[in-house]
C-alpha positions in Angstrom: -6.4 78.7 -203.7 -3.8 80.6 -205.4 -0.4 82.1 -205.7 -0.4 85.9 -205.2 2.3 88.6 -205.9 2.5 92.2 -205.7 4.7 95.3 -206.5 4.6 98.9 -205.0 7.1 101.0 -206.8 8.8 103.8 -205.0 7.9 106.0 -207.9 4.9 105.9 -210.2 6.4 103.3 -212.3 4.0 100.4 -211.7 3.2 99.9 -215.5 6.9 99.3 -216.0 6.9 96.6 -213.3 4.0 94.6 -215.3 6.5 92.4 -217.1 8.3 91.6 -213.8 5.0 90.7 -212.2 4.1 88.3 -215.0 7.5 86.8 -214.5 6.7 86.4 -210.8 3.3 84.9 -211.5 4.8 82.5 -213.8 6.8 81.0 -210.9 3.6 80.4 -209.2 1.5 78.7 -211.8 1.7 75.2 -210.0 -0.4 77.1 -207.1 -3.0 78.1 -209.6 -3.1 76.4 -212.8 -6.6 77.4 -213.8 -5.8 81.1 -214.8 -3.6 84.1 -214.3 -4.8 87.6 -213.6 -3.2 90.8 -212.9 -3.8 94.5 -212.5 -1.0 97.2 -213.3 -1.2 101.0 -212.8 1.5 103.6 -212.2 1.2 103.1 -208.4 0.9 99.3 -208.2 1.1 95.9 -209.9 -0.4 92.9 -208.3 -2.3 89.8 -209.5 -2.7 86.0 -208.9 -2.5 82.5 -210.2 -5.7 80.7 -209.6 -6.8 77.3 -208.2 -10.5 77.7 -208.4 -12.4 76.0 -205.3 -14.9 78.7 -204.1 -16.7 81.3 -206.4 -16.4 79.6 -209.7 -16.0 81.7 -212.8 -16.8 84.9 -211.0 -13.8 84.5 -208.4 -11.5 86.3 -210.6 -9.0 88.5 -208.6 -8.1 91.2 -208.0 -11.4 91.9 -206.7 -12.6 95.3 -206.1 -15.1 97.3 -204.0 -18.0 99.1 -205.4 -16.1 102.3 -206.2 -13.0 100.7 -207.5 -10.8 102.2 -204.9 -9.8 99.1 -203.0 -8.7 95.6 -204.3 -7.5 92.4 -202.9 -5.7 89.2 -204.1 -5.9 86.3 -201.5 -4.4 82.9 -201.4 -6.6 80.6 -199.1 -10.2 80.3 -198.0 -12.3 82.6 -195.6 -14.4 80.0 -193.9 -16.7 82.7 -192.2 -17.5 84.5 -195.4 -21.1 83.8 -195.6 -21.9 85.3 -192.2 -19.6 88.2 -192.9 -21.2 88.8 -196.3 -24.8 88.9 -194.6 -23.5 91.5 -192.1 -21.8 93.6 -194.7 -25.0 93.7 -196.9 -27.0 94.9 -194.0 -24.4 97.8 -193.9 -25.1 98.5 -197.5 -22.2 96.9 -199.3 -22.8 95.6 -202.8 -21.4 92.1 -203.8 -20.5 91.3 -207.4 -19.3 87.8 -206.9 -19.9 84.7 -205.0 -16.3 84.5 -204.0 -15.5 84.3 -200.1 -12.6 86.8 -201.0 -14.7 89.7 -201.8 -15.7 90.2 -198.3 -12.3 91.2 -197.4 -12.4 94.5 -199.6 -15.9 95.4 -197.9 -14.6 94.5 -194.3 -11.6 96.8 -195.1 -13.8 99.5 -196.0 -15.6 99.2 -192.6 -12.8 98.6 -190.3 -9.4 99.4 -192.0 -6.6 97.2 -190.6 -8.8 95.8 -187.9 -10.7 93.9 -190.4 -8.2 91.3 -190.1 -9.4 90.1 -186.7 -12.7 89.2 -188.2 -11.5 86.7 -190.7 -11.6 82.9 -189.8 -9.8 80.9 -192.2 -6.2 80.3 -193.8 -4.9 83.0 -195.8 -2.2 85.2 -197.2 -3.6 88.4 -198.7 -2.3 91.6 -200.7 -4.7 94.7 -200.6 -4.4 97.8 -202.3 -5.9 101.0 -201.1 -5.8 103.5 -203.9 -7.3 106.4 -201.8 -4.4 106.1 -199.2 -1.8 104.9 -201.8 -0.9 102.0 -199.6 -0.7 98.3 -199.6 -1.8 95.9 -196.9 -0.3 92.4 -196.8 -1.2 89.8 -194.1 -1.0 86.1 -193.1 -3.6 84.0 -191.2 -3.4 83.6 -187.4 -1.8 80.1 -187.2 0.5 80.6 -190.2 -1.1 78.0 -192.6 -0.4 80.0 -195.7 2.9 81.6 -196.4 4.0 85.1 -197.6 7.5 86.7 -198.5 8.5 90.1 -199.0 11.4 92.3 -200.3 11.9 95.8 -199.4 14.4 97.7 -201.6 15.0 101.4 -202.4 13.2 100.8 -205.8 10.2 98.9 -204.7 8.3 96.7 -202.3 7.5 93.2 -203.6 5.7 90.2 -202.1 4.8 86.8 -203.1 3.5 83.5 -202.0 6.9 81.7 -202.5 10.5 82.6 -202.2 11.3 81.7 -205.7 9.2 84.3 -207.1 11.3 87.0 -205.5 14.7 85.8 -206.3 15.1 88.0 -209.2 14.6 91.1 -207.1 17.7 90.4 -204.9 21.4 89.8 -205.4 21.2 86.4 -203.9 23.5 86.2 -200.6 23.3 83.7 -197.9 21.6 85.0 -194.7 24.0 83.7 -191.8 21.3 83.9 -189.2 18.8 81.7 -191.1 21.8 79.3 -192.2 22.7 78.9 -188.6 19.0 78.5 -187.4 18.7 75.7 -190.1 21.3 73.6 -188.6 19.9 74.1 -185.4 16.1 73.9 -185.9 15.9 72.1 -189.5 14.4 75.3 -191.0 14.8 79.1 -190.8 12.2 80.9 -188.5 10.2 84.0 -189.4 11.2 86.6 -190.5 14.3 85.0 -191.9 14.8 82.9 -195.0 18.2 81.6 -196.2 18.4 84.4 -198.9 19.3 87.7 -197.5 17.0 90.5 -198.3 13.9 88.2 -198.7 11.8 87.9 -195.5 8.8 85.8 -194.4 5.8 87.6 -192.8 5.2 85.9 -189.4 1.8 84.3 -188.7 -0.9 86.7 -187.4 1.0 89.8 -188.7 0.3 92.5 -191.3 2.5 94.8 -192.9 1.6 98.2 -194.3 3.5 99.8 -197.2 3.1 103.5 -197.8 5.6 105.4 -199.6 8.9 104.3 -198.4 7.5 103.4 -195.0 7.1 99.8 -194.0 5.2 98.9 -190.8 5.0 95.3 -189.4 2.4 94.5 -186.5 0.8 91.7 -185.0 -3.1 91.6 -185.2 -3.9 88.6 -183.1 -2.5 86.8 -180.0 -4.0 83.6 -178.7 -6.5 84.7 -175.7 -5.1 82.1 -173.1 -5.7 84.2 -169.9 -9.3 85.2 -170.9 -10.8 81.7 -171.3 -12.0 79.9 -168.3 -12.9 76.0 -169.3 -15.5 74.4 -167.0 -14.3 72.7 -163.7 -16.5 69.8 -164.9 -14.3 67.2 -166.8 -17.4 65.9 -168.7 -18.4 69.6 -169.7 -14.8 70.1 -171.0 -15.1 66.9 -173.1 -18.3 68.2 -174.6 -16.8 71.4 -175.4 -14.0 69.8 -177.2 -16.2 67.5 -179.2 -18.4 70.5 -180.1 -15.6 72.6 -181.3 -13.9 70.0 -183.3 -17.2 69.1 -185.0 -17.7 72.7 -185.7 -14.3 72.9 -187.2 -14.6 70.0 -189.4 -18.0 71.2 -190.7 -16.8 74.7 -191.4 -14.2 73.4 -194.0 -16.5 71.2 -196.1 -15.2 71.2 -199.7 -18.4 71.8 -201.6 -18.4 71.6 -205.5 -14.9 70.0 -205.8 -13.3 66.7 -205.5 -11.6 66.1 -202.1 -9.8 63.4 -200.1 -8.3 62.8 -196.6 -4.8 62.0 -196.0 -5.2 58.7 -193.8 -2.4 57.1 -191.7 -4.9 54.9 -189.6 -4.0 56.9 -186.4 -6.4 58.8 -184.1 -6.3 62.1 -185.9 -6.8 61.0 -189.4 -9.2 58.5 -188.3 -11.4 61.0 -186.5 -11.2 63.3 -189.4 -12.7 60.5 -191.7 -15.4 59.6 -189.2 -16.5 63.0 -188.8 -16.6 63.8 -192.3 -18.9 60.6 -192.7 -20.9 61.7 -189.8 -21.4 65.3 -190.7 -21.5 65.2 -194.4 -23.4 62.1 -194.8 -21.0 60.5 -197.1 -17.5 58.8 -196.6 -14.6 60.7 -197.9 -12.1 59.3 -200.4 -9.0 58.4 -198.5 -5.3 58.4 -199.5 -2.4 56.7 -197.9 1.3 55.9 -199.0 3.5 53.4 -197.6 7.3 52.8 -198.3 9.0 49.5 -199.5 10.8 47.5 -196.9 14.5 48.4 -196.9 16.0 45.6 -198.7 18.9 44.9 -196.4 16.7 44.5 -193.4 14.7 41.5 -194.8 11.1 40.9 -193.4 11.9 41.0 -189.8 10.9 44.6 -189.4 8.4 44.9 -192.1 5.7 46.4 -190.1 8.0 49.3 -188.9 7.3 51.2 -192.3 4.1 49.5 -193.3 1.3 51.5 -191.8 -1.2 51.2 -194.8 -2.8 48.1 -193.3 -4.2 50.3 -190.5 -5.3 52.9 -193.0 -7.1 50.2 -195.1 -8.9 48.9 -191.8 -10.3 52.4 -191.1 -11.3 53.1 -194.8 -13.1 49.7 -194.9 -14.7 50.4 -191.6 -16.2 53.8 -192.9 -16.8 52.6 -196.5 -14.3 55.0 -198.0 -12.8 54.7 -201.6 -9.3 54.0 -200.6 -6.1 55.1 -202.6 -2.9 53.5 -201.7 0.4 53.5 -203.3 4.0 52.3 -202.3 7.3 53.8 -203.0 10.7 52.4 -202.8 14.3 53.8 -201.9 15.3 54.0 -205.6 12.4 56.0 -206.8 12.3 58.3 -203.7 15.9 59.1 -204.3 15.5 59.8 -207.8 12.8 62.5 -207.0 14.7 64.1 -204.0 15.9 67.0 -206.1 12.3 67.7 -207.2 10.9 67.2 -203.7 13.5 69.6 -202.2 12.8 72.1 -205.0 9.2 72.1 -204.3 9.8 72.9 -200.7 11.1 76.4 -202.0 13.2 76.8 -199.0 15.2 74.0 -197.1 13.2 72.2 -194.3 15.1 69.0 -193.1 12.1 67.1 -192.2 11.8 63.7 -193.9 8.0 63.8 -193.4 8.0 65.9 -196.5 8.5 62.7 -198.4 5.1 60.8 -197.8 3.3 64.2 -198.0 4.8 64.8 -201.5 3.8 61.5 -202.6 0.3 61.6 -201.1 -0.2 65.0 -202.8 0.8 63.5 -206.2 -1.7 60.7 -205.7 -4.4 63.2 -204.8 -3.7 65.4 -208.1 -3.8 62.3 -210.1 -7.1 61.2 -208.4 -8.4 64.5 -209.5 -8.8 65.9 -206.0 -8.4 69.7 -205.5 -8.6 69.5 -201.8 -6.8 67.2 -199.5 -7.7 67.4 -195.7 -5.0 66.5 -192.9 -5.2 66.0 -189.2 -2.2 68.5 -188.6 -2.4 70.2 -185.3 -4.0 67.8 -183.0 -0.4 66.7 -181.7 0.6 70.1 -180.8 -2.8 71.1 -179.2 -3.5 67.9 -177.3 0.0 66.5 -176.4 0.1 63.7 -179.0 4.0 63.2 -179.1 5.8 60.9 -176.8 8.2 63.6 -176.1 5.7 65.3 -174.0 6.0 62.6 -171.4 9.4 64.1 -170.5 7.5 67.1 -168.7 6.7 64.6 -165.9 10.4 64.9 -164.5 10.8 68.4 -165.7 8.0 69.4 -163.7 9.6 67.8 -160.8 13.0 69.4 -161.2 11.3 72.8 -161.2 9.7 72.1 -157.8 13.4 72.3 -156.3 14.3 75.6 -154.8 15.7 78.3 -157.3 19.1 78.3 -155.3 19.4 74.6 -155.7 18.7 74.7 -159.4 21.3 77.5 -160.1 23.8 75.5 -158.1 23.1 72.1 -159.9 23.2 74.2 -163.4 26.5 75.8 -162.7 28.2 72.4 -162.0 26.5 70.5 -164.7 26.8 72.9 -167.7 30.6 72.3 -168.0 30.4 68.6 -167.1 31.4 66.2 -169.7 29.0 63.5 -168.5 26.3 61.5 -170.5 23.1 63.7 -170.0 24.7 66.8 -168.5 24.1 69.1 -171.2 20.4 68.3 -171.4 20.0 68.2 -167.5 21.7 71.8 -167.3 19.3 73.3 -169.6 16.4 71.4 -167.8 17.3 73.5 -164.6 17.1 76.8 -166.3 13.9 77.1 -167.8 11.3 75.2 -170.1 12.4 77.2 -173.1 16.1 76.4 -172.6 15.3 72.6 -172.1 13.1 72.6 -175.1 15.7 74.2 -177.3 18.5 71.7 -176.2 16.2 68.8 -177.0 15.0 70.2 -180.1 18.4 71.1 -181.9 19.6 69.4 -184.7 23.3 70.2 -184.5 24.8 70.8 -181.1 27.2 73.7 -180.8 30.1 71.3 -180.7 28.8 69.3 -183.9 28.4 72.7 -185.6 32.1 73.3 -184.8 33.1 70.1 -186.3 30.8 69.9 -189.4 31.2 73.4 -190.8 34.3 74.8 -192.5 36.5 77.1 -190.7 35.3 80.2 -192.5 31.6 79.3 -192.5 31.5 78.5 -188.8 33.3 82.0 -188.1 30.5 83.7 -190.0 27.9 81.9 -187.9 29.1 82.6 -184.7 27.8 86.2 -184.8 24.6 85.0 -185.9 23.6 81.8 -184.1 21.6 83.5 -181.3 19.5 85.8 -183.6 16.6 83.3 -184.1 15.8 83.5 -180.3 15.0 87.2 -180.8 11.9 86.2 -182.6 10.9 82.5 -181.6 11.6 82.4 -178.1 10.6 86.0 -177.4 7.4 85.3 -179.1 7.0 82.4 -176.8 7.7 84.1 -173.6 5.4 87.0 -174.9 2.4 84.7 -175.1 3.3 83.2 -171.8 3.0 86.6 -170.2 -0.8 86.4 -171.3 -1.1 83.1 -169.4 0.7 83.6 -166.0 -1.4 81.3 -164.2 -0.5 78.5 -166.6 3.2 77.9 -166.0 3.0 73.9 -166.2 5.9 72.7 -168.3 3.6 70.5 -170.5 1.6 73.8 -171.2 4.7 75.8 -172.1 6.0 73.1 -174.3 2.8 73.0 -176.1 2.5 76.7 -176.5 6.0 77.0 -177.9 5.2 74.1 -180.5 2.1 75.9 -181.6 3.7 79.3 -182.1 7.0 78.0 -183.5 7.2 74.4 -184.6 3.7 74.2 -186.3 3.8 77.3 -188.5 7.6 77.2 -189.4 8.0 73.5 -189.9 5.0 71.7 -190.5 2.4 74.1 -192.0 5.1 75.8 -194.3 6.1 72.3 -195.5 2.5 71.2 -196.1 1.7 74.2 -198.1 4.6 74.1 -200.3 4.4 70.4 -201.1 0.6 70.1 -201.6 0.5 73.2 -203.7 3.3 71.9 -205.9 0.8 69.6 -207.0 -2.0 72.0 -207.3 -3.8 70.6 -204.3 -5.1 72.7 -201.4 -4.2 71.3 -198.0 -6.9 72.0 -195.4 -6.2 71.6 -191.5 -9.6 71.6 -190.0 -8.3 71.1 -186.4 -6.4 74.4 -186.6 -9.6 76.4 -186.1 -8.8 79.5 -184.0 -11.6 78.7 -181.5 -10.5 75.3 -181.0 -6.9 76.4 -180.8 -7.3 78.8 -178.0 -9.6 76.5 -176.1 -7.4 73.6 -176.3 -4.3 75.6 -175.2 -6.5 76.9 -172.4 -7.4 73.3 -171.0 -5.4 71.7 -168.0 -2.5 69.6 -168.7 -4.3 66.8 -167.3 -6.8 66.9 -169.9 -4.1 66.6 -172.5 -1.6 64.0 -171.0 -2.8 61.7 -168.0 -1.2 58.8 -166.8 0.9 58.4 -169.9 -2.3 58.6 -172.2 -1.8 61.3 -174.8 -4.8 63.4 -176.1 -6.8 62.0 -173.1 -9.7 64.5 -173.5 -10.1 63.8 -177.3 -10.1 60.3 -176.6 -12.8 60.4 -174.1 -14.8 63.0 -176.2 -15.1 60.5 -179.2 -14.8 57.2 -177.5 -18.3 56.3 -179.2 -17.1 57.4 -182.5 -13.7 55.8 -182.9 -13.2 52.0 -182.4 -11.0 50.9 -179.6 -8.3 49.2 -181.8 -7.7 52.8 -183.1 -7.8 54.5 -179.7 -5.4 52.1 -178.4 -2.9 52.0 -181.4 0.5 53.4 -180.7 1.2 56.7 -182.6 2.7 56.0 -186.0 1.9 58.7 -188.6 3.7 57.9 -191.9 6.9 56.5 -190.9 9.7 57.0 -193.2 12.8 54.6 -193.2 15.4 57.3 -193.4 17.7 55.6 -191.0 17.6 52.3 -192.9 17.9 54.0 -196.5 20.8 56.2 -195.4 22.9 53.3 -194.1 21.5 51.0 -196.8 20.4 51.7 -200.4 21.3 55.4 -200.2 24.8 55.3 -198.4 27.1 55.4 -201.4 24.7 57.9 -203.2 24.9 60.2 -200.3 28.5 60.1 -200.2 28.8 60.9 -203.8 26.3 63.8 -203.6 28.2 65.6 -200.6 31.7 64.7 -201.6 31.9 64.7 -205.2 33.7 67.6 -207.3 30.1 68.7 -208.3 28.9 69.2 -204.7 27.9 72.7 -203.9 28.4 72.3 -200.1 32.0 71.0 -200.3 33.2 74.7 -199.2 30.4 74.5 -196.4 30.8 71.2 -194.7 34.0 69.3 -193.7 34.7 66.1 -195.5 35.9 64.3 -192.5 33.0 64.9 -190.6 30.5 63.7 -193.4 32.6 60.5 -193.6 32.4 60.0 -189.7 28.6 60.4 -189.9 28.4 57.8 -192.7 30.6 55.6 -190.7 28.3 55.7 -187.6 27.8 52.5 -185.6 24.3 51.1 -185.3 23.6 52.6 -182.0 24.3 56.2 -183.4 22.8 55.8 -186.9 19.3 57.1 -186.1 20.7 60.4 -185.1 23.5 60.4 -187.9 20.8 59.9 -190.3 18.8 62.9 -189.2 22.1 65.1 -189.6 22.7 63.7 -192.9 19.4 64.3 -194.1 19.7 67.9 -193.3 22.9 68.1 -195.2 21.5 66.3 -198.4 18.5 68.8 -198.1 20.9 71.8 -198.1 22.8 70.5 -201.1 19.8 69.7 -203.1 18.3 73.1 -202.2 21.5 75.1 -203.3 21.3 73.2 -206.6 17.8 74.3 -207.0 18.6 77.8 -206.1 21.6 78.0 -208.7 19.3 76.8 -211.4 16.9 79.5 -210.6 19.5 82.5 -210.5 22.3 84.1 -212.0 24.7 82.6 -209.4 27.9 81.4 -211.3 29.7 80.2 -208.4 28.3 79.2 -205.0 31.1 81.2 -203.2 29.4 84.3 -204.5 26.3 83.1 -202.6 28.0 82.0 -199.4 30.4 85.0 -199.5 31.7 84.0 -196.0 34.4 86.6 -196.0 32.0 89.3 -196.5 29.1 87.9 -194.7 30.2 87.5 -191.2 27.0 89.5 -190.0 23.5 88.6 -189.6 21.3 89.1 -192.5 20.4 92.5 -194.1 16.6 92.8 -193.0 16.3 89.9 -190.4 17.3 91.9 -187.3 14.9 94.8 -187.9 11.9 92.4 -188.8 12.8 90.1 -185.8 12.8 93.3 -183.6 9.3 94.1 -185.0 8.1 90.6 -184.2 9.6 90.7 -180.7 8.0 94.2 -180.1 4.7 93.4 -181.4 4.4 89.9 -179.9 
């Protein structure tokens, strides 16, 4: 694992960019504390900060081919590198190192851009082809590792994190991303909150040659070509084999590692399989949060899941690390946690992950395994049960649905907004239930000038996320079940844009590589191709996984309600944090005072108990934005936040976003 950065100047001035590249890499030292390496020539400057996991002392990057005409820097791990290496050696390629990354340059020699389709792993890479004078950048299929870029008249620049590219732009707020953030909790690729800095979408690559930039998809999940067996037990065995293969392929040999353990099904399965397949129980890590003081002891178990994790650790003989954190310590660390996110993601699950990553780092672990992805692949969230009645609605004749929609869309009745969207499409319904702020709430919370600027941008996110979802659905026309559509949307949208981006930034802030074995490409495709009844049957989530591993996981874990790592955000927001939030958002020092309306914030803070859960989510997004802006201004030359917002001049969508979004939509 590492941080990577690259610069391709528009003229042969790469040597002049060496100093800028060093500055970019210095912003990525947390991703690679072991060493920093770079290469600079008149045509290109690129390099990396290294966290050594595979390859030992000979894994220095950039790694060149035999003739020194092609070189690569890569953040991630190539899990099938041994088989690829054997194949390439048979083709006459000579290897200089034991690094997994070296296979990339030789694959590129053989297959060009098509080499990406043969890589299995998690990666963001930057490859320089000196003969063709071009740079290739790419992200892994699922989107585990991030990659950002800037394309200016002077140069093309790319880096593992947004912060490294800030000096390359005159920071301005991208209104498309800003609007999406308040709807989705994050800015979807290709957008970022900073105009001119873009995110390369998952399973995409970009080729930079001269002044030309071409962005293209290299992989789409094969949903129509897979035909799982009609026999339920055969499908269970397939799932069992694929999950075991995925875990086995990601063994962290030679470095200290641990498993993020909540005590639920996914993390317990990960622990059980590592113990079974590797012959030794892994170390485990869990965190818990102190019970909010004003709640007393009556609700103690709501935020105390570490007892479940300890039961699992004891069952498999794991060395178990557990640490508890309270409201005061968490609040004091919020500025650092949000800064570590690099871009604002209003998801409070970043808190337990941050603390767990810190525990892992202090325990000497370089790799931390997580059960991410199982909920999206096998219908683990309670929300998926709503597809039962959604399926019934879509059995109505289309004329009836259209008539009901026209009546309900303007009705001011409880639930009419959601029901009207439900009658349109699964995508429309899912967007309505997933939105953070509704349009009406956006009108109320944003200042007049900011809201005016977002009006023209608020639909732009659908050009890439919804379109990507619909494009994938076209490859699976026989699979139109609402649950299947919902899972597909989560896998191509929520998972990479929220969960995986957050997980990478938070773990790497502590120089810890987070691995997600259940997001293996073959398992990913197979799970999405399974019938809906294998994932959610009679209210039982992850049905086929439970059946496949019933002999490995104890019944008390199998039957335990889903919990994860619960965070007492609502209790803290209306308890220990209440006055702190008011001061943060409404004090003269607040950077969002010109963005959010004071009376709307005070109304949220005064929410009655029945409305506090939702109000806490909304306030959390405002707190995240405030702290991110403070981090941003500390890193840039912005003297006044009005310069960044620029609402009078920024009433359009962001500079590169629409073009990149169109490329994503076109390429799928």
